[in-house]
C-alpha positions in Angstrom: 82.3 28.1 71.9 81.5 30.1 68.7 83.2 27.9 66.1 81.1 27.5 62.8 81.7 25.1 60.0 80.4 26.0 56.4 80.4 23.0 54.0 79.0 22.2 50.7 76.1 19.6 50.5 76.2 18.8 46.8 79.1 18.4 44.3 80.7 21.8 44.9 80.0 25.3 43.4 77.1 25.8 45.8 78.1 29.4 46.7 80.0 28.7 49.8 82.4 31.6 49.2 79.4 34.0 49.2 78.0 32.5 52.5 81.5 32.5 54.1 82.1 36.0 53.0 78.8 37.1 54.5 79.6 35.4 57.8 83.2 36.4 57.9 82.1 40.0 58.7 81.2 38.8 62.2 84.1 36.3 62.6 87.5 37.0 64.1 89.2 34.0 62.4 88.4 32.4 59.1 90.1 29.0 58.3 90.5 26.7 55.4 91.3 23.1 56.2 91.4 20.9 53.1 91.8 20.8 49.3 94.1 22.9 47.4 94.0 25.3 44.4 91.7 22.9 42.7 88.8 24.7 44.5 87.5 28.1 43.7 85.3 30.6 45.5 83.9 33.6 43.7 83.0 36.5 46.0 81.4 39.8 44.9 82.3 42.7 47.4 82.2 46.4 46.8 81.2 45.9 43.2 84.4 43.9 42.6 84.6 40.2 41.8 87.2 38.2 43.6 88.2 34.7 42.5 89.8 32.9 45.5 91.5 29.5 45.3 93.7 29.0 48.4 93.1 32.1 50.5 90.1 32.0 52.9 87.2 34.3 51.9 87.8 36.3 55.1 90.9 37.9 53.5 88.6 40.4 52.0 87.8 41.9 55.4 90.6 44.0 57.0 91.8 42.8 60.5 90.7 39.1 60.2 93.1 36.3 60.9 92.9 33.9 57.9 94.3 30.4 58.3 95.3 27.9 55.7 95.4 24.8 57.7 97.4 21.6 57.9 94.9 19.7 55.8 95.4 21.9 52.7 97.9 21.0 50.0 99.8 24.2 48.9 101.2 25.1 45.6 103.8 27.8 46.7 103.7 29.5 43.3 99.9 29.7 43.3 99.4 30.9 46.8 102.1 33.7 46.3 100.4 34.7 43.0 97.1 34.9 44.9 98.6 36.9 47.7 100.2 39.4 45.4 97.0 39.6 43.4 95.1 40.6 46.5 97.7 43.1 47.5 97.6 44.7 44.0 93.8 45.2 44.6 94.5 46.9 48.0 93.7 44.0 50.2 95.5 43.6 53.4 97.1 40.1 53.7 99.0 40.7 56.9 96.6 38.5 58.8 97.3 35.3 56.7 98.6 32.3 58.6 99.8 29.1 56.8 100.3 25.9 58.6 103.8 24.6 59.1 102.3 21.1 58.7 100.6 21.7 55.3 102.0 19.6 52.4 103.6 21.2 49.4 102.7 20.6 45.8 105.8 20.0 43.7 106.3 20.1 39.9 106.3 16.3 39.7 102.9 16.2 41.4 101.4 18.4 38.6 103.0 16.4 35.8 101.9 13.1 37.3 98.4 14.5 37.6 98.4 15.1 33.8 99.9 11.9 32.6 98.0 9.7 35.1 94.7 11.2 33.8 95.6 10.7 30.2 96.6 7.1 30.9 93.1 6.5 32.4 91.6 7.1 28.9 87.8 6.5 29.0 88.0 6.0 32.8 89.3 9.5 33.5 87.9 11.1 36.8 87.9 14.8 35.7 90.9 16.1 37.8 91.8 19.7 37.6 95.5 18.5 36.8 96.8 20.9 39.6 98.8 18.1 41.4 96.3 17.8 44.2 95.8 14.0 44.1 99.5 13.0 43.7 100.4 15.4 46.6 98.0 13.7 48.9 99.2 10.3 47.7 102.7 11.3 48.9 101.3 12.6 52.1 99.7 9.3 52.9 102.7 7.2 51.7 104.8 9.3 54.1 107.0 10.7 51.5 105.5 14.2 51.3 107.3 17.5 51.9 105.6 19.8 54.3 105.9 23.6 54.7 108.1 23.1 57.8 110.5 21.1 55.6 110.5 23.7 52.9 111.7 26.3 55.4 114.6 24.1 56.4 117.1 24.1 53.5 119.0 21.0 54.6 115.9 19.0 55.2 114.2 20.1 52.1 117.2 19.4 49.9 117.5 15.8 51.3 113.8 15.1 50.8 113.7 16.6 47.3 116.7 14.7 46.1 115.3 11.4 47.4 111.8 12.2 45.9 113.1 13.3 42.5 115.1 10.1 42.0 111.9 8.1 42.5 109.6 10.3 40.6 111.9 10.8 37.6 112.3 7.1 37.2 108.5 6.7 37.4 107.8 9.4 34.9 110.4 8.0 32.4 109.8 4.2 32.9 106.0 4.2 33.0 104.8 7.3 31.2 107.8 8.0 28.9 108.2 11.7 29.8 111.3 13.4 31.2 111.5 14.3 34.8 112.9 17.3 36.6 116.4 18.8 37.3 117.2 18.8 41.1 119.1 22.1 41.2 116.5 24.0 39.2 113.6 22.7 41.4 115.6 23.3 44.5 116.5 27.0 43.6 112.9 27.7 42.7 111.3 26.4 45.8 113.8 27.8 48.2 112.9 31.3 46.7 109.3 30.5 47.4 110.3 29.5 51.0 111.7 32.9 51.8 108.6 34.7 50.5 106.3 32.4 52.5 108.3 32.3 55.7 106.5 35.3 57.3 103.2 33.6 57.0 104.1 30.1 58.3 103.3 29.1 61.8 101.5 26.5 64.0 97.9 27.2 62.9 96.3 24.6 65.1 97.6 26.5 68.2 96.2 29.8 66.8 92.8 28.3 66.1 92.5 26.5 69.5 93.6 29.7 71.4 91.1 31.8 69.6 88.2 29.4 70.4 89.4 29.1 74.0 89.3 33.0 74.1 85.8 32.9 72.8 86.6 34.5 69.6 84.3 33.7 66.6 86.0 31.2 64.3 84.7 30.2 60.9 85.8 27.2 59.1 85.5 27.5 55.3 84.9 24.2 53.3 86.2 23.6 49.8 84.7 21.3 47.3 81.6 19.5 48.8 80.1 16.4 50.6 79.6 14.3 47.5 83.2 14.9 46.5 84.5 13.5 49.8 87.1 10.8 49.4 85.2 8.4 51.8 81.6 9.4 51.4 81.4 10.8 47.9 80.7 9.3 44.5 84.0 7.5 44.5 86.2 7.5 42.4 84.7 10.7 41.0 85.7 12.6 44.1 88.5 14.9 45.4 91.5 13.6 47.4 90.5 15.0 50.8 87.5 15.1 53.3 85.3 18.2 52.6 82.8 16.8 55.3 82.7 18.2 58.8 85.1 15.5 60.1 87.7 16.6 57.6 87.4 20.2 58.8 88.5 19.1 62.4 91.4 16.8 61.3 92.5 19.4 58.6 92.7 22.2 61.2 93.8 20.6 64.4 90.6 21.5 66.2 88.7 18.8 68.1 84.9 18.2 67.2 83.7 19.1 70.7 84.8 22.7 70.0 82.4 23.1 67.0 79.2 24.8 67.9 77.4 24.9 64.6 77.6 23.3 61.1 76.0 25.0 58.1 75.4 23.2 54.9 75.2 25.2 51.7 72.8 24.0 49.0 72.4 25.6 45.6 68.7 25.9 44.6 69.4 23.5 41.7 72.2 20.9 41.2 75.4 21.1 39.3 78.6 19.1 39.0 81.8 19.4 37.1 83.6 16.3 35.6 82.6 12.7 35.5 80.3 10.7 37.7 76.6 9.9 38.3 74.2 12.8 38.3 70.6 11.4 38.6 68.7 14.8 38.2 70.9 16.0 35.2 69.0 18.1 32.6 70.4 17.5 29.1 67.7 19.8 27.6 66.7 23.5 27.1 66.0 23.9 30.9 69.5 22.8 31.8 71.0 25.1 29.2 68.9 28.0 30.5 70.1 27.5 34.1 73.7 27.2 33.0 73.5 30.4 30.9 71.6 32.4 33.5 74.0 31.4 36.3 77.1 31.3 34.2 77.8 27.9 35.5 81.5 27.5 34.5 84.2 26.3 36.9 86.1 29.1 38.8 89.4 27.4 38.4 89.1 25.5 35.2 86.4 27.3 33.2 84.7 24.0 32.4 80.9 24.1 31.8 79.1 22.6 34.7 76.5 19.9 34.3 73.1 21.2 35.5 70.0 19.5 36.9 67.0 19.7 39.2 67.6 20.1 42.9 68.3 16.8 44.6 67.2 16.8 48.2 68.3 13.2 48.6 71.9 14.3 48.2 71.4 17.2 50.7 69.9 14.7 53.2 72.8 12.4 52.8 75.3 15.3 53.3 73.4 16.4 56.4 73.7 12.9 58.0 77.3 12.5 57.3 78.3 15.9 58.8 75.6 16.5 61.3 74.5 19.7 59.6 72.4 22.1 61.8 71.3 24.7 59.3 70.8 25.1 55.6 71.9 28.0 53.5 70.1 27.9 50.2 71.9 30.0 47.4 71.1 31.2 43.8 67.4 31.0 44.4 67.0 33.9 42.0 68.3 31.8 39.1 65.0 30.0 39.0 62.9 33.2 38.5 60.2 32.8 35.8 60.5 29.0 35.3 56.9 27.8 35.0 57.4 24.4 36.7 60.1 23.2 39.1 61.1 19.7 40.3 62.7 18.5 43.5 64.2 15.0 43.8 63.2 13.6 47.3 64.6 10.1 46.9 65.5 7.3 44.4 63.9 4.1 43.2 66.0 1.1 42.1 64.5 -1.9 40.4 61.0 -0.8 41.6 62.0 -0.2 45.2 62.5 3.0 47.1 66.0 3.2 48.5 66.5 4.1 52.1 70.1 4.9 51.7 72.4 6.8 49.4 74.0 4.1 47.2 77.7 3.5 47.4 77.7 1.6 44.1 78.1 3.7 41.0 76.4 1.0 39.0 73.3 1.4 41.0 73.6 5.2 41.0 73.7 5.1 37.1 70.4 3.2 37.1 68.3 4.9 39.9 65.1 6.7 39.0 64.7 10.1 40.9 61.4 10.5 42.8 60.2 14.0 42.0 57.9 16.3 43.6 56.8 19.1 41.1 55.9 22.6 42.2 54.7 25.7 40.3 57.4 28.3 39.8 57.2 32.1 40.5 57.2 34.9 37.9 58.3 37.9 39.9 62.1 38.6 40.3 63.3 38.1 43.8 66.8 39.6 43.8 65.6 42.8 45.5 63.8 41.1 48.3 65.4 41.3 51.8 62.8 39.5 54.0 61.8 35.9 53.9 58.1 36.8 54.3 58.3 38.9 51.2 59.5 36.1 49.0 56.7 34.8 46.6 54.7 32.0 48.2 55.9 29.4 45.6 59.5 30.4 46.3 59.0 29.7 50.0 57.3 26.5 49.3 60.2 25.4 47.1 62.9 26.0 49.8 60.6 24.6 52.6 60.3 21.4 50.6 64.0 21.1 50.5 64.2 21.7 54.3 61.5 19.1 54.9 63.0 16.5 52.5 66.5 16.9 53.8 65.6 17.1 57.4 67.7 20.3 57.9 66.2 23.7 59.1 66.6 26.8 56.9 69.1 29.2 58.1 69.9 31.4 55.2 68.4 32.2 51.7 70.4 33.9 49.2 68.8 35.8 46.3 71.8 37.1 44.4 75.7 37.4 44.6 75.9 40.5 46.7 76.4 40.5 50.5 73.2 42.6 50.8 71.2 39.9 48.9 71.3 37.6 51.9 68.2 36.7 54.0 69.2 35.5 57.5 66.7 33.3 59.3 69.1 31.9 62.0 72.2 33.7 63.3 75.3 31.6 62.8 77.2 33.0 65.8 
């Protein structure tokens, strides 16, 4: 059963889009199964840069079936804008399939995201303010509106009226802001419904039939393991499960049908927003990495916090998701650095920790255990074989593999599809 999951092993922005884009060439189906338009993938193809938020990276290949699964929360305006943007660039979107079970982001979700974040003050969590969290809250409180509801005018109208009554009261009474007009929202969203109708279907059925027919199916992760609502650095996390288990529930495909799980790790560490970051570099080296790699959020444009590679984080991600192979990205960014450090574990109050701490208080006080290595001076972006990489570059990625307990599968030395060194076939 050639079904492969690609997930992030850090705090996101690992280069999953590039890896998925590369693997998608061999895939028949590419599926997205969690998150919303708070996630972004930047893919360089044919000399063009594409910034994707909701659409799977496979959309850039003609003839692929691209699935937005039931675990994704969808802003209709955002996905339609993205579809039309792709079409304007000559990209065929006819293979796009959107789950009829996916939940819809409404205007009150976006507004609640803004006012609730402001209300937190010094305890803000760094949300993108796209309405993702409030939409998932409605999903789990059983008051959400799904795509199948949006396509049924009577059902949608009833749910919208009921929800607006509650949300408008909450917005006014608690946050002192005006709510939304029922007729205006209804008109806007029913128009979206007609544009989206051709794409909406039972995507779980499509995915399972494809796997049963031995087609190659690629599951594309958004965000990353340390942003998982259960296993990440809570509460500085996303509102869904970007781990392997979340890929299954968010797509309607059982775990026994998954053949391989690839974890993507950037050759250094970054994170956006608040939360603990033991290897963070608030110095010239951190600024150099940020400037070289242009480490700014795909969706928000926010500068990313940069630090040394944390193999302890990757090891934890590998355990939680059962990762089989590691894809290391952006190794070329480290060209020319004289010395490099890799965090292989943590000490707390003088003792080496055996686990990744759940407590943020402990995480704020841990001391990284570093192994230091010499860097390499020669540029590597033009290298196409692993054996041709500088010895110190190979030692660096091999230390990550050893410390994380995950075999190397891919090493990326640049943003282009051709700058990808394959050590293990995914399919």
